[in-house]
N, C-alpha and C positions, 0 to 999 in steps of 0.2 A: 828824859827824866821820869821818875816814878809818878809824879803828879800828872804828867801828860798821858802816861799809860792808863792811869785810873780814869781820866776823862774820856779817853778813847774807848775804854771798856764800858763805861756808862752809856756812851752814845751807841755802841754796838748792841748792848743789852736792850736799849730803847727800840732799836730797829728790829731786833728779834721779837720783842713783845708785840710791836705793830704788825709784823709779818704773821705771827700766830693769830692775832686778832682778825686780820684780813682772811686768813685761811679758814678760821672758824666761821666767819660770816659767809664765805663762799660755799663751804660744804654744809653749813647750817645743820649740824647734828645737835639736837637738843638733849638736855640732861636725861629726860625720861627714856629716850631711845638708847642712850649709853647704858642706863641702868637695866633696861630690858635685855639688851644684848649680854650684859654681864650675868644676869640671873639665868639666862638660857645656857650660856657657857658653863656656869656653875652646875646646872642640872645635868648637862652632858658629862662633865668631868666626874660628878658624883656617881652617875650611872656606870661610867667606864670603870671607876674604882671598885665598884661592887661586882662587875661582870667581866673584867678583862681576862680572867682565866677560862672563860667559856667561849664557845664558837659563836660570837655575836658579830654580825656584819656592821660596817659603818652606816649602812642604810637603816638598819634597825635602831642604832643609837640616835640617828637623826629623827626618825619617825617617832621614837619614844619622847623626844623633846618637842615634837610638833613643828619641825623645820625641815627644809630640804637639805640634801647632802651638800650642795654648793654653799648654802648659808652656813652650815656647820664648818666646812672647809675655810670659809672666809673668816669666821669668828676665831678659829684656831690660829690662822696665819696672823691676824691682826693682834691678838692678845698674847699668844705663846710663841710666835715665830716658827711654828711647825705645823704640819698637817695632823689630822686626827690619827691617821695610820702611824705616823712617826711617834706621836705621843704614846699610843698603845704599845708599839714596839719597845720604846724606852722603858715603859712601866713593866712590861713583861721581862725585859732584861734585868731590871732591878730585882724583881721577884726571883728570877733564876739565880742571880748572884747571891741573894740571901739564902736560898736553898742550898747552893753549892758550899757556901761558908759553913752551913750547918750539917754537912756530911751527905747530902743527897747525891745520888748518882746522876750523871749528866742527862740520861734519857728521862729520868723522873723530873728533873728540873725543867727540861724542855717541855714536856707535855703538861705538867701540873701548873706551869706558869702561863699557859695559854697558847703556846706555839703548836701548830698542827703538823709541821713538817720538820723533821730532825735536821736535814742538811741546811734548810733555811735558817733554823735556829743557830747552828754552828757558825754560819757565815755572818749573820746579824750580830751575834755575840762577839765575834772576832773584830768586826767593824767598830762596835761601840766600846769594847773594853781593851782591845789591842792584843789579846791572847785568846786561845781557845778555851772553851768551858772546862775541858779536862785539865789544862794547865792551871787555870784559875783555881779549880778545886784542889789540885795538888799543892799549889802555893799556899792556899788558905789552911789546908790541913797541916802542912809543915810549920807554918807560923803558930798555929794553935798548939801543936804538940811541943814545939821548942820552948814555948812559954810555960810549959809544965801544967797546962790546963787539961781537964778531962774533956773528951769530945762532947759536943753539944748534940742532943738528939735531933733527928730529922724533923722538920716541920714544914708546913705549907705557909706561904706568905700570909700575913694578916693585913 
């Protein structure tokens, strides 16, 4: 019956709440530690957002935040479910896509978005987007012209 299902759902929820309470006591992470980790992660992400197009190593990002590379890796994995390198790659791919949509050549999109190696860029782009950058650019250009719009001038990601 529905009433029995509701009762078992309530009991299950109570067990889950107790489990989380026990886990919280076991790991005893207090609020100030969580806030500190959040502000450190925010500072690293802000730094990455401003410098992802430059040749900045992950070690430099960690040092600028006053943490070790392993601490930075742990914060990213816990909060974003990805490594700092994966985050930077994804951000650079998004920038390259923006540039390609706006008419930039593939090589320009590669190097201006922060990639240092053309073949690495091509393979990463294909892995993330599912098609090559040249095909992506061609598809975007065809879509733009078929809609009767004028081409958008080239620009670097903002």
